[in-house]
MARLO-857790 format. One line per 10 residues: their letters; for each residue x, y, z of N, C-alpha, C, O. Coordinates in Angstrom, 3 decimals. Layout:
a) X Y Z X Y Z X Y Z X Y Z | ...
This chain:
msdylleeha) 25.886 34.770 5.141 25.250 36.163 5.163 25.326 35.864 3.475 26.249 35.263 2.924 | 23.950 36.520 2.699 23.897 36.068 1.693 23.187 37.253 0.809 22.052 37.563 1.174 | 23.772 37.983 -0.378 23.226 38.764 -1.026 22.481 37.901 -2.526 22.793 36.917 -3.196 | 21.024 39.224 -2.553 20.855 38.445 -3.915 20.454 39.668 -4.785 19.576 40.461 -4.447 | 21.341 39.772 -6.204 20.162 40.633 -7.065 19.725 40.005 -8.137 20.231 39.393 -9.077 | 17.920 40.502 -7.530 17.341 39.462 -7.779 16.783 39.613 -9.469 15.980 38.824 -9.967 | 17.328 40.663 -10.124 17.893 40.271 -11.707 18.779 38.903 -12.570 18.929 38.489 -13.720 | 19.270 38.522 -10.983 20.206 37.421 -11.554 20.037 36.023 -10.698 20.281 34.873 -11.064 | 19.589 36.455 -9.569 18.532 35.280 -9.013 16.551 35.473 -9.119 15.656 36.296 -8.925 | 16.776 34.136 -9.539 15.684 33.993 -9.687 14.507 33.563 -8.600 13.970 32.456 -8.625
lspgkvyrll) 14.251 34.390 -7.839 13.875 34.441 -6.546 12.553 33.910 -6.959 12.355 34.206 -8.137 | 11.241 33.009 -6.265 10.041 33.491 -6.852 8.962 34.656 -5.872 8.965 34.825 -4.653 | 8.273 35.194 -6.719 7.012 35.796 -5.601 7.034 34.755 -4.473 7.726 34.967 -3.477 | 6.598 34.090 -4.545 6.381 33.545 -2.693 7.339 33.822 -2.183 7.219 34.767 -1.404 | 8.419 33.355 -2.279 9.988 33.340 -1.500 10.174 35.043 -1.362 10.670 35.408 -0.297 | 9.922 35.801 -2.062 10.322 37.392 -1.751 8.649 37.693 -0.598 8.683 38.203 0.522 | 7.939 37.419 -0.999 6.742 38.094 -0.361 6.781 37.494 1.419 6.489 38.128 2.433 | 7.357 35.744 1.250 7.856 35.709 2.888 9.021 36.291 3.588 8.975 36.374 4.815 | 10.090 36.716 2.919 10.810 37.814 2.939 10.328 38.898 3.605 10.400 38.983 4.831 | 9.760 39.881 2.795 9.591 41.156 3.011 8.204 40.846 4.202 8.099 41.703 5.080
sgsicprpia) 7.483 40.019 4.226 6.399 40.095 5.273 7.097 39.598 6.907 6.970 40.031 8.053 | 7.988 38.290 6.169 8.914 38.483 7.588 9.397 39.351 8.490 9.157 39.542 9.682 | 10.492 40.094 7.308 11.409 40.894 7.883 10.751 42.606 8.267 11.133 43.345 9.174 | 9.936 42.805 7.490 9.601 43.834 7.756 8.128 44.236 8.314 7.290 44.957 7.773 | 8.057 43.455 9.740 7.241 43.801 11.011 8.394 44.182 12.370 9.609 44.371 12.416 | 6.931 44.168 13.711 5.706 44.090 12.924 4.794 45.392 12.192 5.079 46.570 12.408 | 3.820 45.020 11.425 3.295 45.806 10.467 1.366 46.740 10.914 0.278 46.187 11.070 | 1.631 47.842 10.963 0.035 47.945 11.609 -0.944 47.658 10.458 -0.667 47.662 9.258 | -1.940 47.451 10.934 -3.385 46.964 10.110 -4.177 47.847 9.644 -4.753 48.419 10.569 | -4.460 48.207 8.684 -5.631 49.246 8.176 -6.985 48.382 7.785 -7.340 47.987 6.674
wvstldaagn) -7.568 48.236 8.967 -9.121 47.198 8.615 -10.224 48.044 7.921 -11.152 48.464 8.614 | -10.157 48.425 6.073 -10.899 48.905 5.705 -12.237 48.716 5.017 -12.339 47.705 4.321 | -13.329 49.570 5.107 -14.719 49.055 4.331 -14.498 49.997 3.333 -13.843 51.040 3.357 | -15.221 49.406 2.351 -16.059 50.720 1.309 -17.393 49.847 0.766 -18.156 49.233 1.512 | -17.469 49.903 -0.233 -18.834 50.413 -0.723 -18.746 50.221 -2.208 -17.986 50.781 -2.997 | -19.972 49.027 -2.509 -19.713 49.346 -4.011 -20.744 49.921 -4.600 -21.700 50.179 -3.869 | -20.841 50.279 -6.069 -21.866 51.298 -6.380 -23.657 50.588 -6.418 -24.553 51.293 -6.882 | -23.953 49.216 -5.897 -25.131 48.394 -5.568 -25.053 48.821 -3.719 -25.682 48.087 -2.958 | -24.423 49.769 -3.256 -24.088 49.560 -2.215 -23.966 48.065 -1.230 -24.742 47.802 -0.312 | -23.040 47.368 -1.583 -22.983 46.414 -0.658 -21.387 46.446 -0.012 -20.271 46.510 -0.528
anlapfsffn) -21.771 46.386 1.059 -20.212 46.638 1.812 -18.785 45.697 1.902 -18.525 44.533 1.597 | -18.240 46.482 2.306 -16.588 45.136 1.668 -16.184 45.500 3.539 -16.804 46.420 4.072 | -15.027 44.614 4.456 -14.757 45.224 5.034 -13.786 44.296 5.188 -14.233 43.158 5.331 | -11.786 44.465 5.220 -11.135 43.676 4.642 -10.103 43.938 6.007 -10.490 44.809 6.786 | -8.835 43.243 6.328 -8.126 43.854 6.875 -6.258 43.863 5.546 -5.896 43.083 4.665 | -5.529 45.344 6.208 -4.195 44.904 4.741 -3.337 45.491 5.722 -3.550 46.538 6.333 | -2.093 44.537 5.851 -0.947 44.889 6.799 0.237 46.165 5.751 0.974 47.003 6.270 | 0.106 45.973 4.570 0.793 46.875 4.177 0.278 48.361 4.050 -0.229 48.965 3.105 | 0.670 48.826 5.671 -0.241 49.917 5.492 0.798 51.288 6.558 1.272 51.066 7.672 | 0.895 52.500 5.856 1.426 53.278 6.973 0.453 54.649 6.686 -0.649 54.684 6.141
vvsvnppvlg) 1.279 55.789 7.265 1.024 56.940 7.279 1.705 57.506 6.118 2.934 57.431 6.143 | 1.174 58.040 5.136 2.466 58.801 3.932 2.954 60.141 3.927 4.001 60.562 3.435 | 2.049 60.761 4.546 1.774 62.249 4.925 0.471 62.925 6.223 -0.353 62.187 6.764 | 0.563 64.159 6.439 0.302 64.134 7.280 -0.041 66.086 6.903 -0.675 66.754 7.719 | 0.313 66.489 6.046 -0.827 67.523 5.370 -0.606 67.942 4.282 0.283 68.776 4.110 | -1.362 67.468 3.271 -2.805 67.148 3.624 -3.120 65.721 4.527 -2.730 64.899 3.699 | -3.476 65.091 5.440 -3.421 64.283 5.800 -3.380 62.760 4.735 -4.510 62.751 4.247 | -2.683 61.629 4.229 -2.373 60.797 3.683 -2.462 59.535 3.874 -1.273 59.245 4.007 | -3.358 58.045 4.041 -3.101 56.323 4.584 -2.671 56.442 3.757 -3.051 57.357 3.027 | -1.949 55.861 3.488 -1.418 54.541 1.967 -1.344 52.884 2.686 -0.598 52.356 3.511
fsplldgdan) -2.669 52.370 1.796 -2.626 50.499 2.450 -2.005 50.349 0.764 -1.878 51.184 -0.132 | -1.687 48.785 0.846 -0.938 48.186 -0.926 -1.998 46.723 -0.478 -1.640 46.073 0.504 | -3.710 46.132 -1.510 -4.011 45.318 -1.357 -2.812 44.305 -2.888 -3.252 44.449 -4.028 | -2.005 43.773 -2.799 -2.625 42.411 -3.161 -3.149 42.044 -4.151 -4.301 41.835 -3.770 | -3.098 41.753 -5.454 -3.779 41.112 -6.424 -3.603 39.295 -6.014 -2.635 39.152 -5.267 | -4.155 38.245 -6.266 -4.353 36.962 -5.598 -3.363 36.368 -6.499 -2.827 36.812 -7.514 | -3.224 34.957 -5.711 -2.284 34.126 -6.951 -2.802 33.486 -8.203 -2.332 32.649 -8.973 | -4.033 34.220 -8.145 -5.216 34.479 -9.734 -4.987 35.801 -10.780 -5.728 36.171 -11.690 | -3.820 36.323 -10.371 -4.168 37.935 -10.681 -5.265 38.364 -10.514 -5.628 39.321 -11.198 | -6.115 37.797 -9.571 -7.516 39.358 -9.080 -7.576 39.677 -8.251 -7.382 39.092 -7.186
pkdtirnlge) -7.997 41.191 -8.542 -8.151 42.249 -6.808 -9.100 41.657 -6.431 -9.953 40.920 -6.925 | -8.673 42.379 -4.744 -9.613 42.440 -4.238 -11.007 42.913 -4.222 -11.371 43.090 -5.385 | -11.746 43.134 -3.545 -13.015 43.422 -3.742 -12.849 44.844 -3.051 -13.545 45.709 -3.583 | -12.126 45.241 -2.050 -11.660 46.399 -2.330 -11.054 47.524 -3.427 -11.137 48.745 -3.556 | -10.629 46.809 -3.890 -9.841 47.202 -5.289 -11.146 47.682 -5.646 -11.423 48.863 -5.433 | -12.040 46.845 -6.203 -13.128 46.714 -6.971 -13.792 47.983 -6.864 -14.220 48.583 -7.849 | -13.902 48.476 -5.471 -15.031 48.851 -4.791 -14.494 50.284 -4.637 -15.437 51.044 -4.417 | -13.139 51.011 -4.681 -13.037 52.411 -4.875 -12.769 52.538 -6.281 -12.534 53.677 -6.684 | -12.756 51.394 -7.279 -13.123 51.975 -8.794 -14.408 52.675 -9.043 -14.654 53.393 -10.012 | -15.298 52.345 -7.933 -16.793 52.056 -8.278 -17.183 53.721 -6.871 -18.034 54.600 -7.003
maecvvhisg) -16.652 53.624 -6.265 -17.175 54.290 -5.026 -15.471 55.111 -4.404 -14.653 54.418 -3.800 | -15.301 56.109 -4.598 -13.931 56.581 -4.191 -14.034 57.340 -2.647 -13.840 58.478 -2.219 | -14.397 56.206 -2.158 -14.219 56.777 -0.535 -13.891 55.278 0.440 -13.854 54.219 -0.187 | -13.717 55.257 1.593 -13.380 54.283 2.398 -13.069 54.458 3.792 -12.243 55.366 3.879 | -13.336 54.035 4.807 -13.167 53.886 6.379 -12.109 53.044 6.664 -12.247 51.824 6.566 | -10.469 53.846 7.203 -9.742 52.762 7.343 -9.940 53.012 9.060 -10.006 54.023 9.759 | -10.000 51.450 9.349 -10.174 50.948 11.025 -8.631 51.203 11.928 -7.565 50.943 11.369 | -8.669 51.740 13.377 -7.589 50.878 13.786 -8.212 49.773 14.866 -9.155 50.362 15.394 | -8.145 48.910 15.230 -8.708 47.874 15.695 -8.810 48.025 17.065 -9.744 48.064 17.866 | -6.760 48.150 17.166 -6.638 47.282 18.989 -7.364 46.100 18.928 -8.463 45.746 18.501
eglvqemnat) -6.143 45.460 19.642 -5.917 43.708 20.136 -8.293 43.498 20.301 -9.083 42.727 19.758 | -8.472 44.651 21.311 -10.274 43.693 21.509 -11.143 43.588 20.241 -12.371 43.636 20.303 | -10.562 43.465 19.260 -11.478 43.841 17.855 -10.616 42.685 16.547 -10.997 42.505 15.390 | -9.434 42.079 17.213 -8.702 41.474 16.040 -9.406 39.954 15.247 -9.384 39.594 14.071 | -10.225 39.075 16.951 -11.162 38.136 15.830 -11.624 38.416 14.981 -11.409 37.840 13.914 | -12.547 39.536 15.123 -13.698 40.643 14.258 -12.559 40.649 12.897 -12.710 40.189 11.765 | -11.269 41.430 13.574 -10.836 41.626 12.060 -10.573 40.787 11.060 -10.728 40.834 9.840 | -10.001 39.753 12.063 -9.432 38.250 11.446 -10.260 37.441 10.584 -9.836 36.782 9.634 | -11.783 37.544 11.063 -12.992 36.844 10.587 -13.088 37.582 9.421 -13.553 36.777 8.613 | -12.939 38.533 8.913 -13.053 39.852 7.731 -12.368 39.214 6.468 -12.623 39.409 5.279
saglehgade) -11.201 38.201 7.194 -10.288 37.834 5.957 -10.228 37.050 4.862 -9.528 37.013 3.850 | -11.233 36.359 5.357 -12.004 35.204 4.770 -12.122 35.746 3.376 -12.085 36.943 3.089 | -12.349 34.203 2.083 -12.518 34.562 1.207 -14.051 34.664 1.001 -14.766 33.739 0.616 | -14.355 35.609 1.236 -16.170 35.268 1.244 -16.496 35.554 -0.656 -15.695 36.233 -1.297 | -17.572 35.018 -1.238 -18.047 35.114 -2.638 -18.677 36.677 -2.476 -19.349 37.118 -1.543 | -18.109 37.539 -4.030 -18.021 39.130 -4.360 -19.814 39.583 -4.169 -20.874 39.401 -4.769 | -19.368 40.188 -3.077 -21.195 41.265 -2.730 -21.296 41.039 -1.367 -21.821 41.789 -0.544 | -20.545 39.517 -1.088 -20.502 39.197 0.436 -20.067 40.564 1.376 -19.202 41.425 1.216 | -21.435 40.257 2.779 -21.040 41.621 3.827 -19.699 40.876 5.002 -19.856 39.969 5.820 | -18.845 41.407 4.785 -17.596 41.068 5.750 -18.491 41.746 7.277 -18.559 41.008 8.260
fvhaglekva) -19.002 42.883 7.321 -20.248 43.230 8.562 -20.602 42.147 9.094 -20.197 41.805 10.204 | -21.715 41.190 8.104 -22.289 40.499 8.885 -21.625 39.636 9.292 -21.594 39.184 10.437 | -20.859 39.240 8.115 -20.060 37.407 8.217 -19.415 37.854 9.825 -19.573 36.959 10.656 | -18.803 38.965 10.277 -18.254 38.743 12.088 -19.601 39.347 12.779 -19.755 39.507 13.990 | -20.246 39.554 12.077 -20.943 40.044 13.531 -20.725 41.331 14.121 -20.733 41.382 15.351 | -20.509 42.504 13.387 -19.991 43.531 13.553 -21.242 44.658 13.236 -21.927 44.168 12.339 | -21.775 45.956 13.638 -22.267 46.635 13.232 -21.934 47.918 12.914 -21.042 48.542 13.490 | -22.839 48.492 11.717 -22.346 49.640 11.071 -23.218 51.051 11.718 -24.294 51.102 12.313 | -22.304 52.077 11.343 -23.042 53.303 11.983 -22.339 53.951 10.987 -21.451 53.367 10.366 | -22.744 55.471 10.701 -22.531 56.378 9.983 -21.189 57.004 10.375 -20.770 57.173 11.520
mpgvsvprva) -20.534 57.345 9.112 -19.199 57.788 8.967 -19.145 59.388 8.391 -19.464 59.557 7.214 | -18.763 60.514 9.174 -19.074 61.508 8.933 -18.237 62.314 7.561 -17.123 62.729 7.880 | -18.575 62.531 6.340 -17.908 63.227 5.318 -17.838 61.856 4.156 -17.347 62.076 3.048 | -18.414 60.316 4.536 -18.123 59.919 3.320 -19.267 58.456 3.928 -19.499 57.990 5.043 | -19.911 58.014 2.044 -21.370 57.562 2.549 -20.881 55.767 2.824 -21.608 54.774 2.816 | -19.560 55.860 3.025 -18.964 54.545 3.851 -19.332 54.287 5.244 -19.063 55.194 6.032 | -20.190 52.674 5.954 -20.506 53.146 7.000 -18.985 52.572 7.683 -18.144 52.039 6.960 | -18.717 52.820 9.598 -17.679 52.356 9.851 -17.888 50.858 10.963 -18.893 50.258 11.347 | -16.987 50.738 11.112 -17.161 49.633 12.478 -17.897 50.247 13.891 -17.326 51.233 14.357 | -18.862 49.864 14.474 -19.246 50.222 15.753 -18.184 50.433 16.330 -17.777 51.592 16.248
gapvafgcrl) -17.502 49.635 16.962 -17.120 49.228 18.211 -15.897 49.517 18.441 -15.265 49.507 19.498 | -15.386 49.955 16.658 -13.402 50.657 16.334 -12.858 52.193 17.538 -13.128 53.347 17.871 | -11.921 51.016 17.754 -11.470 52.786 18.884 -11.254 53.802 18.113 -11.637 54.887 18.550 | -10.669 53.775 16.922 -9.977 54.811 15.961 -10.563 53.895 14.565 -10.679 52.716 14.231 | -10.900 55.556 13.895 -11.204 55.566 12.415 -10.967 56.696 11.052 -11.637 57.729 11.081 | -10.490 56.582 10.469 -10.870 57.523 9.236 -11.538 57.417 8.095 -11.418 56.410 7.396 | -12.358 58.474 7.744 -13.161 58.470 6.886 -12.237 59.331 5.592 -11.557 60.348 5.730 | -12.481 58.554 4.371 -11.398 58.786 3.445 -11.626 58.818 2.093 -12.052 57.763 1.624 | -11.460 59.741 1.328 -11.611 60.055 -0.252 -10.318 59.601 -1.033 -9.167 59.980 -0.816 | -10.825 58.561 -2.146 -9.327 58.518 -2.671 -8.503 59.497 -3.705 -9.010 60.142 -4.623
reiirfgdqp) -7.290 59.459 -3.385 -6.540 60.250 -3.734 -5.952 59.763 -5.890 -5.882 60.262 -7.013 | -5.640 58.138 -4.906 -5.261 57.307 -6.566 -4.796 56.450 -6.088 -4.402 56.511 -4.923 | -4.721 55.695 -6.609 -4.303 54.035 -7.482 -3.238 53.628 -7.481 -3.408 52.738 -8.314 | -2.144 53.545 -7.187 -0.651 53.076 -8.087 -0.845 51.562 -8.088 -0.942 50.821 -7.110 | -0.878 51.291 -9.218 -0.631 49.754 -9.642 0.379 49.165 -9.767 0.862 49.971 -10.562 | 1.472 48.108 -9.619 2.101 47.757 -9.715 2.766 46.822 -10.593 3.913 46.374 -10.588 | 1.278 46.541 -11.726 1.247 45.941 -12.798 -0.048 44.200 -12.331 -0.368 43.878 -11.186 | -0.371 43.652 -13.303 -1.013 42.861 -13.579 -0.804 41.157 -13.308 -1.606 40.236 -13.467 | 0.388 41.154 -12.909 0.689 39.508 -12.483 0.338 39.555 -11.026 -0.158 40.583 -10.565 | 0.594 38.372 -10.173 -0.016 37.430 -9.112 0.729 38.321 -8.131 1.938 38.425 -8.339
lagnlvlaev) 0.220 38.978 -7.101 1.098 39.065 -5.623 1.261 40.454 -6.111 1.741 41.171 -5.233 | 0.947 41.248 -7.556 1.248 42.503 -7.362 0.246 43.792 -6.511 -0.975 43.808 -6.354 | 1.052 44.577 -6.163 0.557 45.589 -5.196 -0.674 46.576 -6.192 -0.813 46.804 -7.394 | -1.452 46.990 -4.861 -1.734 48.173 -5.896 -2.237 49.777 -4.684 -3.252 50.353 -4.293 | -0.833 49.857 -4.549 -1.122 51.611 -3.812 -2.196 52.407 -3.378 -2.135 53.559 -3.807 | -3.328 52.108 -2.536 -4.403 53.478 -2.364 -3.588 54.361 -1.449 -2.906 53.892 -0.538 | -3.680 55.714 -1.726 -3.404 56.736 -1.411 -4.984 57.635 -1.093 -5.491 58.476 -1.836 | -5.539 57.120 0.292 -6.451 57.208 0.436 -6.459 58.745 1.487 -6.097 58.573 2.651 | -6.913 60.368 1.009 -6.707 61.738 1.612 -7.746 61.160 3.217 -8.260 60.061 3.011 | -7.975 61.584 4.251 -7.965 62.051 5.576 -9.428 62.671 4.780 -9.512 62.953 3.585
vsihvddalw) -10.722 62.804 6.004 -11.888 63.917 5.392 -12.353 64.127 6.793 -12.564 65.242 7.268 | -12.561 62.544 7.687 -12.915 62.962 9.126 -12.418 62.006 9.988 -12.015 60.908 9.602 | -12.427 62.381 11.171 -11.786 60.749 12.134 -12.940 61.088 13.403 -13.444 62.094 13.902 | -13.012 59.731 13.570 -13.551 59.237 14.559 -12.573 58.136 15.206 -11.978 57.155 14.762 | -12.711 58.904 16.760 -11.567 58.326 18.122 -12.383 58.290 19.452 -13.280 59.097 19.699 | -12.007 57.319 20.259 -12.761 57.145 21.539 -12.244 58.485 22.150 -11.058 58.814 22.155 | -12.928 58.973 22.493 -12.706 60.346 23.604 -11.804 59.191 24.987 -11.266 60.109 25.607 | -11.518 58.342 25.488 -10.790 57.958 26.419 -9.728 57.789 26.092 -8.857 57.777 26.961 | -9.397 57.600 24.779 -8.040 57.273 24.826 -6.981 58.662 24.272 -5.776 58.915 24.283 | -7.980 59.189 23.905 -7.179 60.847 23.013 -7.161 62.267 24.043 -7.918 63.030 23.443
dgrhvdaegl) -6.848 62.732 24.842 -6.831 63.967 25.023 -6.468 65.312 24.513 -6.305 66.374 25.114 | -6.364 64.934 22.970 -6.356 66.348 22.109 -5.057 66.499 21.753 -4.847 67.096 20.697 | -3.701 65.913 22.678 -2.634 65.417 22.119 -1.746 64.702 21.766 -0.875 64.724 20.896 | -2.293 63.592 23.106 -1.637 61.550 23.169 -2.639 60.562 22.352 -3.768 61.001 22.131 | -2.480 59.938 22.130 -3.120 58.404 22.488 -2.495 57.150 23.381 -1.559 56.352 23.348 | -3.835 57.572 24.343 -3.097 56.134 25.264 -3.368 54.641 24.483 -4.344 53.942 24.211 | -1.450 54.578 24.239 -1.704 53.482 23.956 -2.210 52.026 24.506 -2.708 51.030 23.981 | -1.835 52.403 25.812 -2.480 50.901 27.067 -3.811 50.703 26.610 -4.444 49.657 26.468 | -4.256 52.361 26.324 -5.638 51.790 26.411 -6.335 50.505 24.799 -6.994 49.467 24.734 | -5.483 51.686 23.563 -6.026 50.928 22.882 -5.374 50.371 22.032 -5.650 50.256 20.838
rpigrmagnd) -3.739 49.684 23.047 -4.026 48.270 22.435 -3.386 47.412 21.270 -3.527 46.221 20.989 | -2.441 48.677 20.534 -1.958 48.502 19.639 -1.844 46.995 18.788 -2.045 46.099 19.608 | -1.679 46.633 17.905 -1.610 45.510 17.860 -0.810 45.451 16.233 -1.206 46.365 15.510 | -0.006 44.736 15.729 0.721 44.404 13.858 1.386 42.878 13.406 1.918 42.034 14.126 | 1.225 42.873 12.434 1.096 41.718 11.744 2.154 41.381 11.816 2.996 42.228 11.519 | 2.635 40.020 12.232 4.301 39.796 11.684 3.801 38.063 10.952 2.693 37.584 11.191 | 4.770 37.398 10.142 4.582 36.301 9.421 3.769 35.513 9.651 3.586 35.453 10.867 | 2.644 34.289 8.646 2.060 33.557 9.047 0.900 33.943 9.724 0.265 34.882 9.242 | 0.615 33.568 10.443 -0.699 33.847 11.817 0.046 34.921 12.651 -0.660 35.613 13.385 | 1.008 35.085 12.638 1.454 35.901 14.172 1.077 36.980 14.267 1.015 37.533 13.169
yarcsdlfev) 0.703 37.735 15.295 0.673 39.318 15.658 2.001 39.293 17.021 2.682 38.443 17.594 | 1.775 41.076 17.058 2.671 41.297 18.034 1.851 42.492 18.958 1.161 43.312 18.355 | 1.927 42.528 19.963 1.137 43.504 20.552 2.151 44.665 21.032 3.208 44.317 21.557 | 1.883 45.922 20.882 2.722 46.848 21.369 2.709 47.293 23.344 2.278 48.241 24.000 | 3.439 45.994 23.668 3.087 46.401 25.081 4.891 46.584 25.769 5.025 47.373 26.705 | 6.020 45.913 25.302 6.794 45.927 25.984 7.662 46.767 25.410 8.264 46.054 24.608 | 8.267 48.300 25.306 8.260 49.748 25.018 9.708 50.018 25.903 10.021 49.822 27.077 | 10.440 50.587 24.672 11.554 51.191 25.550 11.480 52.789 24.062 11.130 52.922 22.889 | 12.198 53.822 25.434 12.377 54.806 25.148 13.838 55.392 24.469 14.791 55.030 25.160 | 14.116 55.955 23.652 15.506 56.635 22.619 14.955 57.776 22.393 14.029 58.163 21.681
erpasgsslg) 15.814 58.341 23.257 15.847 60.143 23.220 15.912 61.188 21.916 16.726 62.094 22.092 | 15.295 61.220 20.805 15.238 61.820 19.197 16.331 62.941 19.988 16.436 63.423 21.115 | 16.995 63.026 18.797 17.825 64.693 18.900 17.023 65.476 18.093 16.413 65.295 17.039 | 17.231 66.674 19.094 15.940 68.145 18.529 15.585 68.369 17.556 14.495 68.872 17.283 | 16.757 67.915 16.531 16.678 68.225 14.595 16.148 67.689 14.481 15.563 68.177 13.514 | 15.388 66.289 14.809 15.450 65.514 14.109 13.374 64.849 13.691 12.822 64.204 12.799 | 13.057 65.374 14.673 11.661 65.920 14.928 10.905 66.557 13.786 11.151 67.725 13.481 | 9.965 65.822 13.115 9.434 65.875 12.132 8.546 67.673 12.497 8.510 68.562 11.646 | 7.930 67.809 13.931 7.047 68.960 14.227 8.119 69.951 14.411 9.310 69.873 14.713 | 7.128 71.122 14.067 7.690 72.354 14.522 7.827 72.693 16.351 7.385 71.955 17.231
rger) 8.318 73.572 16.490 8.439 73.252 18.142 7.970 73.396 19.081 8.146 72.783 20.135 | 6.858 74.778 18.688 5.556 74.753 19.317 4.725 73.565 18.951 3.771 73.832 19.681 | 4.363 72.396 18.332 3.661 71.490 18.354 4.148 69.989 19.070 3.512 68.935 19.067 | 5.532 70.274 19.697 5.600 68.893 20.389 5.030 68.597 21.310 5.161 67.466 21.779
């Protein structure tokens, strides 16, 4: 067993990244589309992602600066057009989602690169992926920047203003996980399926929902 006080043990950012990404997993994946001021579309996946508020509905994802401390096009675009669409791809679109993680030239269209169709998303000007089973149209609330050094995060807080969901997956109360086939990001090139489930009954006082909403 080892303990590390980071101000005393100079672990490199690369080592910290591998420890964080290898132990905090599986992580849900935000597949985010944005537009720049000229109308060029970008689409990229981010696994530092989760729900951060329900009322109002807010999603959070954090694109890292690259090894040369350059921001992702997603961050650049949000500075120009403060809207995005956050997709949940499920396993059915994992190959296309992975293709959009390629390091294309600035302004290149990942929709085209991955062979994906664009369709309009209500409430925002940014298009969504036509085949995505779930998508959230969002307006930017805030970007919290953790520095300008390589691998620094940029926490995007995006408020949901519209929702697209495949009617076959949601009955108005529950999402059909078997139909969605959600996936999670592990370390390296590995992903996890959410197919081996087990149930643990939560104490009644531990629920975030009111009694009438459960």
